[in-house]
C-alpha positions as CSV (number, residue, x, y, z in Angstrom):
1,X,0.0,0.0,0.0
2,X,1.3,3.4,-0.9
3,X,1.8,6.0,1.8
4,X,-1.4,8.1,2.0
5,X,-2.4,11.5,3.2
6,X,-4.2,11.9,6.5
7,X,-6.8,14.7,6.8
8,X,-7.9,16.6,10.0
9,X,-10.9,18.8,9.5
10,X,-14.0,20.1,11.4
11,X,-17.4,18.4,10.7
12,X,-20.8,20.0,10.6
13,X,-21.3,19.4,14.3
14,X,-18.2,21.3,15.3
15,X,-16.1,18.2,16.2
16,X,-12.8,17.3,14.5
17,X,-12.4,14.3,12.4
18,X,-9.3,12.3,11.2
19,X,-9.7,10.5,7.9
20,X,-7.6,8.9,5.2
21,X,-7.6,10.8,1.9
22,X,-9.8,8.5,-0.1
23,X,-12.2,7.6,2.8
24,X,-15.6,9.2,3.2
25,X,-15.9,7.8,6.8
26,X,-13.8,9.3,9.6
27,X,-11.1,7.2,11.2
28,X,-11.9,9.0,14.5
29,X,-13.7,12.0,15.9
30,X,-12.6,14.4,18.6
31,X,-13.8,17.3,20.7
32,X,-10.9,19.6,19.8
33,X,-8.3,20.1,17.0
34,X,-5.3,19.4,19.3
35,X,-6.4,15.9,20.1
36,X,-7.3,15.2,16.4
37,X,-3.8,16.5,15.3
38,X,-2.2,14.2,17.9
39,X,-4.1,11.1,16.6
40,X,-3.5,12.1,13.0
41,X,0.3,12.3,13.6
42,X,0.3,9.0,15.4
43,X,-1.6,7.4,12.6
44,X,0.6,8.9,9.9
45,X,3.7,7.6,11.8
46,X,2.3,4.1,12.1
47,X,1.2,3.9,8.5
48,X,4.0,5.8,6.9
49,X,1.8,8.5,5.5
50,X,3.8,11.3,3.9
51,X,1.3,14.2,4.6
52,X,-1.0,15.2,7.4
53,X,-3.2,18.0,6.3
54,X,-5.2,20.2,8.7
55,X,-8.1,22.2,7.3
56,X,-9.2,24.8,9.8
57,X,-12.7,26.3,10.3
58,X,-11.9,29.0,7.7
59,X,-10.9,26.6,5.0
60,X,-7.1,27.2,5.3
61,X,-5.0,24.1,4.8
62,X,-1.5,23.4,6.3
63,X,0.7,20.4,6.3
64,X,1.4,19.3,9.8
65,X,4.4,17.3,8.6
66,X,6.1,20.6,7.8
67,X,6.0,21.6,11.4
68,X,7.5,20.3,14.6
69,X,6.1,20.9,18.0
70,X,8.0,23.1,20.5
71,X,7.3,24.0,24.1
72,X,5.7,27.3,23.3
73,X,4.0,26.6,19.9
74,X,4.8,25.0,16.6
75,X,7.9,25.7,14.7
76,X,7.7,25.5,10.9
77,X,10.6,24.2,8.9
78,X,11.5,27.8,8.0
79,X,12.0,28.6,11.7
80,X,8.9,30.7,12.3
81,X,6.9,29.9,15.5
82,X,3.1,29.9,15.3
83,X,1.7,30.2,18.8
84,X,-1.7,28.6,19.5
């Protein structure tokens, strides 16, 4: 099986879902984006997925694989820190 893309996105009820790119059904559902991101990263690591895409409530998309967690926020590969 080829490495896939994992998606994190809000649903109509305001919860956050984690799903594989070609799946209509959610792999899991969460109360907040932080928990959904954690599960998506773990799933991607376990399955060898190359991308973890987060679509926020405003439709913006970012690849979580391009970021690494820090104590105060998230540091992008270019060194910028995005605080929560």
